C-alpha positions in Angstrom: 0.0 0.0 0.0 1.4 3.4 -0.8 0.9 6.5 1.4 -1.8 9.1 0.9 0.7 11.7 -0.2 2.2 9.4 -2.9 -1.3 8.4 -4.1 -2.3 12.1 -4.4 0.8 12.8 -6.3 0.2 9.9 -8.7 -3.4 10.9 -9.3 -2.4 14.5 -9.8 0.1 13.5 -12.5 -2.5 11.3 -14.1 -5.0 14.2 -14.3 -2.3 16.4 -16.0 -1.7 13.7 -18.6 -5.3 13.0 -19.5 -5.4 15.9 -21.9 -2.3 14.5 -23.7 -2.9 10.8 -23.9 -5.8 8.7 -22.7 -5.2 5.1 -23.9 -3.6 2.5 -26.1 -4.1 3.0 -29.9 -5.7 -0.3 -30.8 -6.4 0.2 -34.4 -4.2 1.1 -37.4 -5.5 2.7 -40.6 -8.7 0.8 -41.3 -8.5 1.3 -45.0 -5.3 -0.8 -44.9 -5.9 -3.4 -42.3 -8.1 -5.3 -39.9 -8.9 -3.4 -36.7 -8.5 -5.8 -33.7 -9.0 -4.5 -30.2 -5.6 -4.5 -28.5 -3.7 -5.7 -31.5 -3.1 -3.2 -34.3 -2.5 -4.4 -37.8 0.4 -2.7 -39.4 0.8 -1.5 -43.0 3.0 -4.1 -44.7 5.4 -1.3 -45.6 6.1 -0.6 -41.9 8.2 -3.5 -40.3 8.2 -1.9 -36.8 5.9 0.3 -34.8 5.6 1.4 -31.1 2.5 2.3 -29.1 2.0 4.3 -25.9 -1.3 5.0 -24.3 -3.4 5.7 -21.2 -6.6 4.0 -20.2 -8.9 4.3 -17.2 -11.8 2.2 -16.1 -14.0 1.8 -13.0 -16.2 -0.9 -11.8 -17.9 -2.6 -8.8 -17.6 -6.1 -10.2 -20.6 -7.4 -8.4 -19.0 -7.0 -4.9 -19.0 -3.1 -4.6 -15.2 -3.2 -5.1 -15.0 0.5 -6.0 -12.1 -0.5 -8.2 -10.3 2.0 -10.4 -7.7 0.8 -12.9 -5.3 3.0 -14.8 -3.3 1.3 -17.5 -0.2 2.7 -19.4 0.4 0.1 -22.1 3.8 0.1 -23.8 3.6 -1.9 -27.1 5.9 -3.0 -29.9 4.5 -4.2 -33.2 6.6 -6.2 -35.6 6.1 -7.3 -39.2 9.2 -9.6 -39.7 7.9 -11.3 -42.8 5.2 -11.2 -45.5 1.8 -12.0 -43.9 3.4 -12.5 -40.4 3.0 -10.0 -37.5 3.7 -10.0 -33.8 2.5 -7.8 -31.0 4.2 -7.4 -27.5 2.6 -5.4 -24.7 3.9 -4.6 -21.2 1.4 -2.6 -19.2 2.2 -0.3 -16.3 -0.7 -0.3 -13.8 -2.3 1.7 -11.0 -5.1 -0.2 -9.1 -7.3 1.2 -6.4 -9.8 -1.3 -4.8 -11.6 -2.2 -1.6 -9.1 -4.3 0.4 -11.4 -7.4 0.7 -12.9 -7.2 -2.8 -10.6 -9.9 -4.3 -10.3 -7.9 -7.5 -7.3 -8.7 -9.8 -6.0 -7.1 -13.0 -6.5 -9.7 -15.8 -4.4 -10.0 -19.0 -7.3 -8.4 -20.9 -6.5 -5.1 -19.4 -9.6 -5.1 -17.2 -10.1 -6.6 -13.8 -11.8 -9.7 -12.4 -12.5 -11.3 -9.0 -10.4 -14.0 -7.3 -10.9 -16.2 -4.3 -12.1 -14.5 -1.1 -14.1 -11.7 -2.7 -16.6 -10.2 -0.2 -19.6 -8.0 -0.9 -19.5 -4.6 0.8 -22.8 -5.3 2.6 -21.1 -8.4 4.3 -17.6 -6.8 4.8 -16.4 -6.0 8.3 -15.8 -2.6 9.6 -12.1 -3.0 8.9 -12.5 -2.9 5.1 -10.4 -0.2 3.6 -9.4 1.2 0.2 -5.9 0.1 -0.9 -3.8 1.2 -3.9 -1.2 -0.7 -5.9 1.1 0.2 -8.8 3.7 -1.7 -10.9 4.2 -3.9 -14.0 1.2 -6.0 -15.1 1.1 -9.3 -17.0 3.0 -9.1 -20.3 1.2 -10.6 -23.4 2.1 -11.5 -26.9 0.1 -12.3 -30.0 1.4 -13.6 -33.3 -0.7 -13.9 -36.5 -0.3 -15.1 -40.1 -2.6 -14.2 -43.0 -3.7 -17.5 -44.3 -6.1 -16.0 -46.9 -6.1 -12.5 -48.3 -9.4 -10.7 -48.8 -11.0 -11.4 -52.1 -14.1 -10.2 -54.0 -16.3 -12.7 -52.2 -14.1 -14.0 -49.4 -12.9 -12.4 -46.1 -9.3 -12.1 -44.9 -8.5 -15.1 -42.7 -5.8 -14.8 -40.1 -5.0 -17.5 -37.5 -3.4 -16.3 -34.3 -1.6 -17.5 -31.2 -1.8 -15.7 -27.8 0.5 -16.0 -24.8 0.3 -14.2 -21.5 3.3 -14.2 -19.0 2.3 -13.8 -15.3 4.7 -10.9 -14.7 2.2 -8.9 -12.6 2.4 -9.4 -8.8 -0.7 -11.4 -7.8 -0.2 -10.7 -4.1 -0.8 -7.0 -4.9 -3.7 -7.6 -7.4 -1.6 -6.6 -10.4 -1.9 -9.9 -12.2 -3.6 -13.3 -11.8 -0.4 -15.3 -11.4 -1.6 -17.6 -14.2 -0.2 -18.5 -17.6 -2.6 -18.1 -20.6 -2.1 -19.4 -24.1 -4.2 -20.6 -27.1 -5.0 -20.4 -30.7 -7.5 -18.0 -32.4 -8.9 -16.9 -35.7 -9.6 -13.4 -37.1 -11.9 -12.6 -40.1 -12.6 -9.3 -41.8 -14.4 -8.1 -45.0 -14.9 -4.7 -46.6 -18.3 -3.9 -48.1 -17.7 -0.5 -49.8 -16.8 1.9 -46.9 -18.0 -0.5 -44.3 -15.8 -3.1 -42.7 -17.1 -6.2 -40.8 -14.7 -7.9 -38.4 -14.8 -10.8 -35.9 -12.3 -12.8 -33.8 -12.4 -15.8 -31.5 -9.8 -17.7 -29.5 -9.7 -20.7 -27.2 -7.5 -19.8 -24.2 -6.0 -22.3 -21.8 -5.3 -21.1 -18.3 -4.0 -22.6 -15.1 -5.2 -21.9 -11.6 -3.5 -20.7 -8.4 -4.4 -20.7 -4.7 -5.6 -17.1 -5.0 -7.1 -17.0 -8.5 -9.3 -19.9 -9.6 -8.5 -19.5 -13.3 -10.2 -21.7 -15.9 -10.0 -22.2 -19.7 -12.2 -19.8 -21.6 -13.3 -18.7 -25.1 -12.8 -15.0 -26.0 -14.5 -13.2 -28.8 -14.8 -9.8 -30.5 -17.1 -8.6 -33.3 -18.3 -5.4 -34.8 -18.4 -3.1 -37.8 -16.7 0.2 -38.8 -17.1 2.8 -41.4 -14.4 4.8 -43.3 -16.0 8.2 -42.6 -13.2 10.1 -44.3 -9.8 9.3 -45.8 -8.3 9.6 -42.3 -11.1 8.9 -39.9 -12.4 5.4 -39.2 -15.4 4.9 -36.7 -16.2 1.5 -35.3 -18.6 -0.1 -32.8 -17.9 -3.5 -31.4 -18.7 -6.0 -28.6 -16.0 -8.0 -26.8 -16.1 -10.6 -24.1 -15.5 -14.2 -23.2 -16.9 -17.1 -21.3 -16.2 -17.0 -17.5 -12.4 -16.7 -16.8 -12.5 -17.9 -13.2 -14.7 -20.1 -11.1 -17.8 -18.4 -9.6 -17.4 -15.3 -11.8 -19.7 -14.0 -14.5 -18.6 -13.9 -18.1 -17.2 -10.4 -19.0 -19.0 -8.6 -21.9 -18.6 -4.9 -22.9 -19.4 -2.6 -25.8 -16.9 -0.2 -27.2 -17.1 2.9 -29.5 -13.8 3.9 -31.2 -12.6 6.8 -33.4 -9.3 6.1 -35.2 -7.5 9.0 -36.9 -4.5 8.8 -39.2 -2.5 12.0 -38.4 0.1 11.1 -41.0 1.6 8.1 -42.7 3.5 7.3 -39.6 1.3 8.5 -36.7 -2.2 7.1 -35.7 -4.4 8.3 -32.8 -7.4 6.6 -31.2 -10.1 7.7 -28.8 -12.5 5.2 -27.3 -15.3 4.8 -24.7 -16.6 1.5 -23.3 -19.5 0.3 -21.2 -19.7 -3.0 -19.2 -22.7 -5.2 -19.7 -22.0 -7.8 -16.9 -20.6 -7.7 -13.3 -17.3 -9.2 -14.6 -16.6 -6.1 -16.7 -15.8 -2.5 -15.7 -18.9 -0.3 -15.5 -17.3 2.2 -17.8 -13.9 3.2 -19.3 -12.3 5.5 -21.8 -8.9 6.2 -23.3 -6.7 7.6 -26.0 -3.4 6.5 -27.5 -0.7 6.9 -30.1 1.1 4.5 -32.5 4.2 5.5 -34.4 5.2 3.4 -37.4 8.9 3.5 -38.4 
């Protein structure tokens, strides 16, 4: 737990940065590539890109956790060979939660409940608010374009996902579990409208504090190329239950992606949780620079 003065200093710095950067840029130029939440598709002419963002979410998670999560994702995007791409992300985290809520930061960038979660109505008088900060779980996704988009066929891209438990589970900054599994992404342009969908089967172990379980994740939505530089999309994302006794997370998300130049892309998004396992709301903005 950090002292009140340090916490106030951190929050003050975050407020000053909100006007500059509010989250990870999750989409690259939609006219060139599939927009996947959390995994930008790079223009094939750009072999390397880096991303920096700021994201904030808040939720009660069904136990009145009063949890606020601030994420500073640092990302590297590689395109080492034709049709092959790789994404690495290391998030810096700040988590404020009720001490007996059992809320952990998950590899999806949100939060979920572990063992020992207690509803506020049943919590003892000793329940307090605690704050944590540090490195979260590092994750990597690799993908290969199996089939390019054709006149009647979508682009087909198999993926592999790996999450390394680098976040400290004793402080709620990670689940302490390893996650890995295959996935599949599809996208198709219909004039100025793009339809996209993804799914993955994720295998996860369990710990004494976090009852992780295997799950299926998904994402689907549609976007429109409003101008040459602006792409607007609406999507839903979620998964089956990721831990024993916890609801399946589901949220909706609205995104605005703007290509500032050939090398620089910005994104603004807002989200709303649809189940107790998701944050009640969130927002963010971020930047990707392509070399």
